[in-house]
N, C-alpha and C positions, 0 to 999 in steps of 0.2 A: 780451651781460653777463648775468651771473650775481648777483641781487641777494641780500640777506639777509632772514631772518624778518620781517615785518613785523606788527604788530597796529594794524589798520585801525579806528576807529570810525566807524560808521555815522551819518552826518549827518541832519537831519531832512527835507533835501530827497530822501534815498535812501531814506527809511525805506518800507518796503511794496516794496521789491523784491525779486526772486528772487534768491539767492544767486549762481546762475551767470550773470546779466544782471550782477549787481555784479561778480563778478569778471572778466568779459570786457571790460567797462570798465576796470578797475584795470590789467588784464593784456592790453591791447591787441595785442600783437604774438605773445600765446601761442593755439595751434590750440584750437579748442573742445573738440575730443577731448581734448587734454590736461588743461584745465581739468576736464573730467568726472572723468578719471583720478586726479587730486589729490583732489577730493574723497571719491570713492569708497574711496581709499585713508585716510582720515583726517588727509591733510596739513593739511587746510582745516578750520576749527574756530571754531565761533561760542558766545563765551563760553567756551569752553573744552571745548564737547562736540563729538562728531561731526556732521553736520549732512549734508542732501540737498540736491541742486541747486535743487529746485523751495522750497525754506523761504522763507519772507517773513521779511525782514530789519525789526527794528524800530529806532525811534531809540536812539542809543548804544549798540547792540550792538557787543560787541568780536569783529572777523574775524582770526583769524589765517592771514596769507599765506605758505605755505612760499617758499625760495629757489628761483627759475625762470630758466631761460635764456628771456631777451628778445631777441627780434629786432627789429631796426630796423623802425619803422611804414611800411608802403608809402608812397609819395610819390605825388603827383599822375600822375606817369610811369608808372606800373604799373596807372592807372586806364582803361581804354578811353575813349575820347573818345565813342565812338558809344554806349555804355551809358550813359554821363552825359547825353548828348542824348537819348537814349531814353526815361530815366527823367525829365528834367526835363519832356519832353513829353509825360509820361504822368500829370502831376501833374492831378487831377480838382479839387482844392478845397484850399485851406490858410488857415489864421489861425494866430494866437499860440500856440494850443494844439497843432493836430496838423496833419499833411498827408495826404491822401487819393489813394492812387495806383490808377490801373489797371493793373495790374503786368501787363506781357506775359508769356503762357506760354513756358516756357523758361529763365527766370532764378530762379535760387533765392532766396530773399529773405535769408538769409545764407550766410558760407563755411562750409567745413567739407564733410567727405566727399567730398574731391577737387575740391569747387569753392573755388578762391582768392578770388573774389569775389561777393559777393551783392548785393542790393538796400541794404542799409542799409549794407554798407562804402563803395558806390558814393554813396550821399547824403552819408554824413560826408565823402567826398573832396569831394564837390562844394559842401557847406556845412561847412568845416572849423570854425566858430566855434560852430555849435550841436551840443547834446548830444543825438543823435536816437536813440530805442530803437523797437524793434517793438513794436506794442501785442500783435499776434497774427501766426500764421504762414497761408501758403498752400503747399500743394506747388509743386514747381520747374514741373511741367506744368499747373499751374492758373492761370488769367488772372484778373485782375478785382480788386474792391476791396481794398485793404490800405491798414490804418492805421499812422500811425507818428508816435509822441507827441514833440512838440518840449520838453517838460517834465516834469521827473520827477513833480510832481505830477498832470499829466495822465496819466500812465503808470498811477500808482497808481489813478486814477477808473475808468480803462476796465478795470485788471486787475480791479477790485471788481465793476463791471457784469458783465463775464465771468463771474466766479465765482459770482454771485447770477442768473444767467441773466436777466439784463436787457439783454442785447445780443444783437439779432437779427441774425444773417447770411444770408442767402437766395442760392442757388444755382442755377444752370440748369444740367442735363446731359441728353444723349440716351443714353437706354439701349435695350438689344436688348427686342424684342417688344412685344405690347400689354399696356400696364399697365392690367388690368383690374380692381385691388382699388380703384379710387378712391382719394381721400386716405387716406393709412395711415401710423399712427406704428409706426416698425419699432425695437422694445427688444431690442437683442440685444449682451451684453457682450462686448467686444473685447479680445484680447490681444495684446501684442506679442512674437512670438518672437525668440529670439536669431538675428543676423543670418545669413541663408543667400547665400552668394556676395556678401557685403559688402554686402547691402541686407536693410532692414528687411521683415518678412511679418508681417501682420496678420490675426488670424482671429477669427470667434466663437468664444467659448469660455465655460464656465460659471465660469473661474476669471479670466475679464478684467473690466475695467474697465466700471462700467455705461454704456451709449450709448445715446442717443435721436436717431433722425432722424425728420422728418416729411415725407412724398413726397407731392405732389402732381401729377397728369397734366395737362400743359397742351393738348397738340397731340399727334395720334396720327397716324404714317404707313404705308401698305401696307394690305395685305388679309391675312387669316389665312392661311399657307402660303405667303405671299411671303419670299422672301430678304432683303427691307428693311423688314420690319416692325420699326417703331421708336416709340418714344415720347418727346417731349419732358418734361421732368417738373422741376418747382421743388422744390427741397428746403429745409428749414430746420432749422439745428443746435440741438438742445437742451442737446449735449454737444459738446466739441472735441477727439474722439481724433486720432489718426495714422491717414488713410485712412480715414474713417470713412464717408463718404458711398460710395466706391468698393466698401467691405467689405459694408456694408447693402444696397446695390443687388444685388451679386453673390448675397448671400444669399437674396435675395428673387425669385432668378432672371431678373433684368433687370440683367446687367452694365455698364458705363458704356462707351460705345463709344470706342475708340481705347486703352483701358486694357489693356496689354500684361501688366501682372500679375496681376491678378484678371480680367479681361476674357475674352471669348470668341473664339477665334482665328478661326473663318470668319465669324462677324460683321463683326471687324476689318477682315477682308479686304474684304467687300462695302464698308464705309464709305471704306476707302482709293480705293477705283475710283472713291467719288463725291467723291474731293477730300481727304477729313481726314486729316490729315498729323499730328496731334495727339490729345490725349485731349479729349473733349468735356465739359470741365467748367469752368464759369465762375462767380465769384464776383458776383453780378450787384447784390445791396445790403447793405447795413449800417445799421442804428438802434438808437438808445439814445435815451436821455434824460441829460445833464449834470446832476449833482447842482445842483440850485437854478438851474439856467439853462435849462431847457426842452429840447424836442426836438431831435434832429439826425439827418439820413438823407442817403444819400449813394447813387448807382447809376452802375455801368458798362455802356453796353450792348454787347449780344453782338457781339463780335468778327465785322469781316468775314469771315473764314475760316472760322467758323462758320456764320453767315446764309447763305453759299453752299452749305454741305454741306447745311442743311435745304431750301434752294431747290432744288437739286439733289435731293434724295431725295423730296421734292413732285412735281418732274417724273418721276421713273421709276418712282415706286410708285404716285402717285394716292390721292387719299384716301378712305379706306375710309367705308361707309356712315354709321358713328358716328363718324365723325371731327367734331372742334370743335376751335374755337379759343377759349383763355382767356387773357387777359392776365395777366403773372404780377402776384402781390398788389403793391401799391402801386405799380406801373409807371404811368407813369414818374417816378422818383424823382430830386431833384436835391438836390444840397449846401446845407446852409442852416444 
């Protein structure tokens, strides 16, 4: 069916939400790509003015919502029981404010771009009485800690922490070569180019957005000259750009294992021979401090399939003379 123009007032509970997320909740049956198109065309207005998808809404803002074709919302029958079971089994922690998932690799966090169903849509189908929202995102092929807010107030608090740099996300990744730079901050602006073959391509460019990643080598594999030289690295993000770790690692000359977009083809082939069937990138920790309520942290262990690759890599290459094992910062962590 096709609705008429609406002017929706932002409630106190929705204040602080991004315009695109506000519209997605309001227009549940409309594809995300169509919502962005409406905003770009100026058909969506906030207080009578054009707006951008990432604009933060304020209490009592008036949002003009144009006529759109609303498709019937997908019912539980369209949601894979296997996916629902996998996601409910991946819950690491939950309380009245949030859910922490250990997201499996290969599952998108939301539908769109050829993906009909993602983590958030499946969770909403599983918990129809809750208004769940993603607090942040992970690439489809990245596993690990993913936070889902159960309240609009929790979402606002988490987004504020992210904007102010008070939300720490730690990743584990295996990269090509011997990372001999030690602990290193990479400050390289990233620009998202126009879609190439239907996919986004991100690259280091002077006109890009400021992007900062902190890399810390944890364990070395192989000896110089070996085809299996690799380094297990812990990465902390100080900004949250698309494909940031992958592009910064490649920019440093150490592409991520299994990364088919920014990686090294020969290195990826060696890793496949050792059983790596996905990109080696895992979000292993999140930590922050709830305003007025103390610290919170959670961790997701390295998946068995990635741990097995490290074991095989150790067996094949053998430790180099300078190899060292360093426990990831803050490990082990548990949600609290």
